[in-house]
C-alpha positions in Angstrom: 0.0 0.0 0.0 1.3 3.5 -0.9 1.4 5.9 2.0 -0.5 9.0 0.8 -0.7 10.6 4.2 0.4 14.3 4.0 3.8 15.1 5.4 4.5 18.0 7.7 5.7 21.1 5.8 9.0 21.1 7.7 9.8 17.6 6.4 9.0 18.4 2.8 10.1 22.0 2.4 13.9 21.8 2.7 14.4 19.5 -0.2 11.9 21.3 -2.4 13.4 24.7 -1.5 16.8 23.4 -2.6 15.4 22.1 -5.8 13.6 25.4 -6.6 16.6 27.4 -5.7 18.9 25.4 -8.0 16.3 25.7 -10.8 16.3 29.5 -10.4 12.6 29.6 -9.5 12.9 32.7 -7.2 9.2 33.4 -7.0 8.3 29.8 -6.0 11.2 29.9 -3.5 9.6 33.0 -1.8 6.2 31.4 -1.7 7.4 28.1 -0.3 9.8 29.8 2.2 7.0 32.0 3.5 4.7 29.0 4.0 7.3 26.9 5.7 8.5 29.6 8.0 4.9 30.5 9.0 3.6 27.0 9.5 6.5 24.8 10.8 4.8 23.0 13.7 8.0 22.7 15.7 7.2 19.0 16.4 10.6 17.9 15.4 13.6 20.0 16.4 15.8 18.4 13.8 13.4 19.2 11.0 13.2 22.8 12.2 17.0 23.0 12.1 17.1 21.5 8.6 14.5 24.1 7.5 16.7 26.9 9.0 19.6 25.7 6.9 17.5 25.4 3.7 16.2 28.9 4.1 19.7 30.2 4.4 20.8 28.3 1.3 17.9 29.7 -0.6 18.7 33.2 0.4 15.4 33.5 2.2 16.8 35.6 5.1 13.5 37.4 5.8 11.6 34.1 6.1 14.4 32.8 8.5 13.6 35.8 10.7 9.9 34.9 10.5 10.7 31.4 11.7 12.8 32.8 14.5 10.1 35.3 15.5 7.8 32.3 16.1 10.2 31.4 18.9 11.1 27.7 18.3 13.3 27.7 21.4 10.2 28.0 23.6 7.8 25.9 21.5 9.8 23.0 20.0 8.9 19.6 21.3 11.9 18.2 23.2 11.3 14.5 23.2 14.5 13.7 21.3 17.7 15.0 22.7 19.7 14.4 19.6 17.2 16.5 17.6 17.3 19.1 20.3 21.1 19.4 19.9 20.7 20.0 16.1 18.2 22.8 16.7 20.4 24.4 19.4 23.3 24.3 17.0 21.1 25.9 14.2 20.0 28.7 16.5 23.6 29.3 17.5 24.7 29.6 13.8 21.7 31.9 13.1 23.0 34.2 15.8 19.8 33.9 17.9 21.6 34.3 21.2 18.4 34.9 23.3 16.8 31.8 21.9 20.0 29.8 22.4 19.8 30.6 26.1 16.1 29.6 26.3 16.6 26.4 24.4 19.7 25.5 26.3 17.9 25.7 29.6 15.0 23.6 28.3 17.4 21.1 26.7 19.2 20.5 30.0 16.0 20.1 31.9 14.5 17.6 29.4 17.7 15.8 28.4 17.3 12.0 28.0 20.0 10.6 30.2 19.3 7.1 28.7 20.9 8.3 25.5 24.6 8.8 26.2 25.3 9.9 22.6 22.7 12.6 22.8 24.1 13.8 26.1 27.6 14.0 24.6 26.2 15.9 21.6 24.3 18.3 23.8 27.4 19.0 25.9 29.4 19.8 22.8 26.8 22.1 21.4 26.2 23.8 24.8 29.9 24.6 25.1 30.1 25.8 21.5 27.2 28.1 22.2 28.9 29.5 25.3 26.2 28.0 27.6 28.8 27.0 30.1 26.4 27.1 33.1 23.9 24.8 31.3 26.7 22.5 30.3 27.7 22.3 33.9 24.2 21.5 35.0 23.9 18.7 32.4 27.2 17.3 33.4 26.3 17.2 37.0 23.0 15.4 36.1 24.8 12.9 34.0 27.5 12.2 36.6 24.8 11.5 39.2 22.0 9.9 37.3 23.0 8.6 33.8 22.4 4.9 33.5 25.6 3.1 34.4 25.6 0.8 31.4 25.6 3.8 29.0 28.0 6.3 30.4 31.2 5.6 28.4 30.4 8.0 25.6 29.7 10.8 28.1 32.9 10.0 30.0 35.1 10.0 26.9 33.7 13.3 25.8 34.3 14.8 29.3 37.9 13.6 29.4 38.5 15.0 25.9 37.0 18.4 26.8 39.5 21.1 27.8 37.0 22.8 30.0 38.2 23.1 33.6 36.8 20.4 35.8 35.6 18.1 33.0 38.2 15.5 33.6 37.3 15.4 37.3 33.7 15.0 36.5 34.5 12.2 34.0 36.5 10.5 36.7 33.6 10.7 39.1 31.3 9.3 36.5 33.6 6.4 35.7 34.1 5.7 39.4 30.4 5.4 39.8 30.2 3.1 36.8 33.1 1.0 37.9 31.6 0.4 41.3 28.0 -0.1 40.4 27.5 -0.8 36.7 25.6 -4.1 36.1 27.8 -7.0 34.9 25.2 -8.8 33.0 26.3 -7.6 29.6 29.8 -8.7 28.7 30.0 -6.3 25.8 29.1 -3.3 28.0 31.5 -4.4 30.7 34.3 -4.7 28.1 33.5 -1.3 26.7 33.8 0.2 30.2 37.0 -1.7 31.0 38.5 -0.5 27.7 37.5 3.1 28.3 39.1 3.0 31.8 42.3 1.6 30.4 42.5 4.0 27.5 41.7 7.0 29.7 44.3 6.1 32.2 41.8 5.6 35.0 43.7 2.8 36.7 42.0 3.2 40.1 38.6 2.8 38.6 39.8 -0.1 36.5 40.9 -1.8 39.7 37.5 -1.2 41.3 35.8 -2.8 38.3 38.1 -5.8 38.2 37.7 -6.3 42.0 34.0 -7.0 41.3 35.2 -10.1 39.4 33.4 -9.7 36.1 35.0 -12.9 34.8 32.8 -14.9 37.2 29.8 -12.6 37.1 29.3 -12.2 33.3 27.0 -14.5 31.4 29.0 -16.6 29.0 26.2 -17.4 26.6 26.1 -13.7 25.5 26.9 -13.3 21.8 29.8 -11.0 22.5 31.4 -12.7 25.5 34.5 -12.7 23.4 34.7 -8.9 23.9 35.1 -9.2 27.6 37.8 -11.9 27.2 39.7 -9.5 25.0 39.3 -6.6 27.3 40.5 -8.6 30.4 43.5 -9.8 28.5 44.4 -6.3 27.3 43.9 -4.9 30.8 46.5 -7.4 32.0 44.0 -9.3 34.1 45.4 -12.7 33.2 43.8 -14.6 36.1 40.3 -13.3 35.3 40.9 -13.9 31.6 41.7 -17.5 32.4 38.6 -17.9 34.5 36.4 -16.5 31.8 38.0 -18.6 29.2 37.4 -21.8 31.1 33.7 -20.9 31.7 33.1 -19.8 28.2 34.7 -22.8 26.6 32.6 -25.2 28.7 29.3 -23.3 29.0 28.9 -20.9 26.1 25.8 -21.4 24.0 26.4 -22.8 20.5 23.2 -21.4 19.1 25.1 -18.7 17.2 28.0 -20.2 15.2 29.3 -16.8 14.3 29.5 -15.9 18.0 31.1 -19.2 18.7 33.7 -18.4 16.0 34.5 -15.0 17.6 34.9 -16.7 20.9 37.3 -19.3 19.4 39.3 -16.4 18.0 39.4 -14.7 21.4 40.5 -17.9 23.2 43.3 -18.4 20.7 44.4 -14.8 21.0 44.5 -15.3 24.8 46.7 -18.4 24.4 44.1 -20.6 26.1 45.0 -23.7 24.1 43.1 -26.1 26.3 39.9 -24.1 26.2 40.2 -23.8 22.4 40.2 -27.6 22.3 37.1 -27.8 24.5 35.1 -25.3 22.6 36.2 -26.6 19.2 35.1 -30.1 20.1 31.7 -28.9 21.3 31.2 -26.6 18.3 32.2 -29.1 15.7 29.8 -31.7 17.0 26.8 -29.5 18.0 26.7 -26.1 16.4 23.5 -25.6 14.4 23.8 -25.7 10.6 20.8 -23.6 9.6 22.9 -20.6 8.6 25.5 -21.7 6.0 27.4 -18.3 6.2 27.8 -18.7 9.9 28.9 -22.3 9.4 31.6 -21.1 7.0 32.7 -18.5 9.6 33.0 -21.3 12.2 34.9 -23.5 9.8 37.4 -20.7 9.3 37.8 -20.2 13.0 38.4 -23.9 13.6 41.0 -23.8 10.8 42.7 -20.8 12.4 42.8 -22.6 15.7 44.5 -25.5 14.1 41.7 -27.9 15.1 42.0 -30.1 12.0 40.0 -33.0 13.4 37.1 -30.7 14.4 37.2 -29.1 10.9 36.6 -32.6 9.5 33.7 -33.2 11.9 32.0 -29.9 11.1 32.7 -30.2 7.4 31.1 -33.7 7.3 28.0 -32.5 9.2 27.7 -29.4 7.0 28.1 -31.3 3.7 25.4 -33.8 4.7 22.9 -31.5 6.5 23.4 -27.8 5.8 20.3 -26.3 4.0 20.9 -25.6 0.3 18.0 -23.3 -0.6 20.2 -20.3 -1.4 22.6 -20.5 -4.4 25.1 -18.0 -2.9 25.2 -19.7 0.5 25.7 -23.2 -1.1 28.5 -21.9 -3.3 30.2 -20.2 -0.4 29.9 -23.4 1.7 31.3 -25.4 -1.2 34.3 -23.1 -1.5 34.9 -23.2 2.2 35.0 -27.0 2.2 37.5 -27.1 -0.6 39.6 -24.4 1.1 39.6 -26.5 4.3 40.9 -29.5 2.4 37.7 -31.3 2.9 37.4 -32.6 -0.7 35.4 -35.7 0.3 32.9 -33.6 2.1 32.7 -31.2 -0.8 31.9 -34.2 -3.0 29.0 -35.1 -0.7 27.7 -31.6 -0.8 28.0 -31.6 -4.6 25.7 -34.5 -5.0 23.1 -32.8 -2.8 22.9 -29.9 -5.2 20.6 -31.3 -8.0 17.8 -32.4 -5.7 18.0 -29.0 -4.1 17.3 -27.3 -7.5 20.9 -26.2 -7.9 21.9 -28.2 -11.0 23.6 -25.2 -12.5 26.0 -25.0 -9.5 26.4 -28.8 -9.7 27.5 -28.5 -13.4 30.0 -25.8 -12.5 32.0 -28.2 -10.4 35.2 -29.6 -11.8 34.6 -31.8 -14.9 30.8 -31.8 -14.4 30.0 -29.4 -17.2 31.3 -31.9 -19.7 30.3 -35.0 -17.9 26.7 -33.9 -17.4 26.4 -32.0 -20.6 23.1 -33.8 -21.3 21.8 -33.8 -17.7 21.4 -36.7 -15.2 19.3 -39.8 -15.1 17.0 -40.4 -12.1 19.6 -42.6 -10.4 22.2 -39.7 -10.6 24.3 -41.0 -13.5 25.3 -38.8 -16.4 22.6 -38.9 -19.1 23.6 -40.3 -22.5 23.8 -37.9 -25.4 20.5 -36.9 -27.0 19.4 -34.6 -29.8 16.2 -32.7 -30.7 15.1 -35.7 -32.9 15.0 -37.8 -29.7 12.3 -35.6 -28.1 8.9 -37.1 -28.8 
């Protein structure tokens, strides 16, 4: 069904203004600019910001003043902090200092602390707009109340900021996160640990490690490998060993691509025994319903030097992997040959015609000539025939 619902003027006008301006349609530019400036509903701060820029590009300065006179700083809906940051920046560039002050105060009061990227963007724009007091208020709110699993972006920005006191506030934020952030997401814990290390926050890193994330983190998470890498890079060898042992024995095999990443991480950590444990489990039990993920796992097993497990997985994939997709079947065939599993590749080859992939079957070595006239029902090459044989 085609969506014929009318779009708000603010979402349509900027592109049309640009097109009319480029076409030299000055009269139409004036008409559209006047309509857009007078009727923008201010429901989307980002759309209003885009309209400001489009009016400027079209040379519609008077209409830009009309839009400003309607006071978007007081009337814009602030339910999206990233969009608010865009409007604040547009007002700054328009030289609307009074409106910048108004919107800055509203933005800080309504900022979504759940969105760390938005907070970082707002802090940047507030500082560029000279709204240091509002930036300080927002920083204080973020340090005290931002969700602890989403503070890294804010902390990195604060550390990077040259404003006085920003580094201290970042340290306070990271200290709170190190002491209290939940450890149920290995990827988030890894991100926090990496940030602490890269920012030189050794004390906070020690606090986080003292909470023993290696034993607390769930090992069936698709990105448990990230925490293993982070522990290793932080020099926490004992915790890396604990996590490696847990993951090798207990990690879910439901996602072969995630299993492959974990194998790579174990190998990078030098956990040879754990590599063997996980490789044996994965080769025997990893699901085969995603040929691309199976290929990724085959590559990881090869990289780990697990030759016997490569053979096991190759045999299972050749006999049971779904072949409904031509590209996936071809990729799997190439992976088997690259792994030296020629016998398994031959098994897979003979599954191609029943799966409707006779073209791929014929492209295999010598098959194009051997099966020039097709196959008989029992799988043998059909004898030569001509058009006169068709009755």
